C-alpha positions, 0 to 999 in steps of 0.5 A: 799835395799827395803828388808830391810823394816819392818824387825826387826834391833837391833844396839848396840851402836846406839846414838852415832858416828858409831852406830849413823849413824847406827840407822840413815841408816837402819831407812832410809831403811824402817827397825823396828830398836830398838837400845841400848846404855848408853847414855840416851839424846843421844840416846831418842834424836835420837829415837824422831828425827826419829819417828818424820821424819816417821821412826820406833825407839825405845830406849833402856838404857842398859849396854851390858856388863851385860848380865842380862840388855841384856837379859831383852832387848831382852825378850822385843824386843821378846815380841813387835817383836817376832823376830829378822832379823838384830843384830849388835854388834857396842857397845864398848869403845875406852880406851887406859891405860898404860900397866904399870898402867892398874888394873886387874879393866881396864881390866875387864871393856874393854873386858866386853863392848867391847868383852862378850857384842858380846856374850851376846847380839849375844846368845840373838839376835840368839835365835829370828832368829833361823829357820827363817835366820838372819844376825849377824854383828860384829864391830872390828877393824884395831887394831886387827891385827895392833897396837899404843903403849899402846891398849893391851885391846883394841886390845884384844877384837877387835881381840877377835871379829874377833875370835868369828865371824868365830866360831859363822858361823859355830855354827849357820849355822844350824839354818841359821844364818850369822854371819860376821865382819867389820874392820873399820879403821881411822873413823872421827865421829865429825869435818871432816873439820877440818882434815889436808891433811896429814890426808887425804894423808896418805890413799890409797884412798885419805881420812880419812874414814866416819860413812856412809862408814862403815854404806854402809857395814852394809847395803850390809852384812845385804841383804838377797841377800848376803847371801853367805857372812858369816865368813868374816872379811870386812876390810874398811880402805881406803886401810890403813893396805895395805900400807907400811910406811918407815920413811926416 
């Protein structure tokens, strides 16, 4: 992974959960990590901690669902670095609202945070990758292909991310940019030790996922040696979407 050293890596939704682990793991590979979130306290705290350990990170308070804010932060990154090597569109909200009660403001808000943000950041990030190579990784979900009740808006955004991924992979191939997505399954970001045996046992892998599982997948896709992989959606779910479940 030394080929990621000094690469400019942008990560959205980097203050908590999977995003926090992504920031940590890419920083440990020697990348210069520019990350965005709306959680100022967690974001600034994470950056301060990692920088004190000798890594190179910077936090930006950004609502990635608002295009002008996205444009402004990438202008700052261009001013300071000139380029972007890797963009990970991880930001999003897991908000489930009753099909019968969700209003248009809820629908628009979830689509803006989860889907429009991917397009906004990808367009601005790709402008700093053009004709020099680059990698975009979009965080989708297994809910793009399977559902529970009352997940319509969230599932629609994740399905949209998978489609947007292969579309951008074709469009941006002309300027040397690879685009892939990852669909996590059950990733436990807190209190992993509180999980029950039955939680782990329902996974063919024998355990529930951890943020580090997704970080390793991102590191793999981001590595320049893996430049033959583009337009793909990598499912990282412990095998759950391949398991037939019958109630007896």
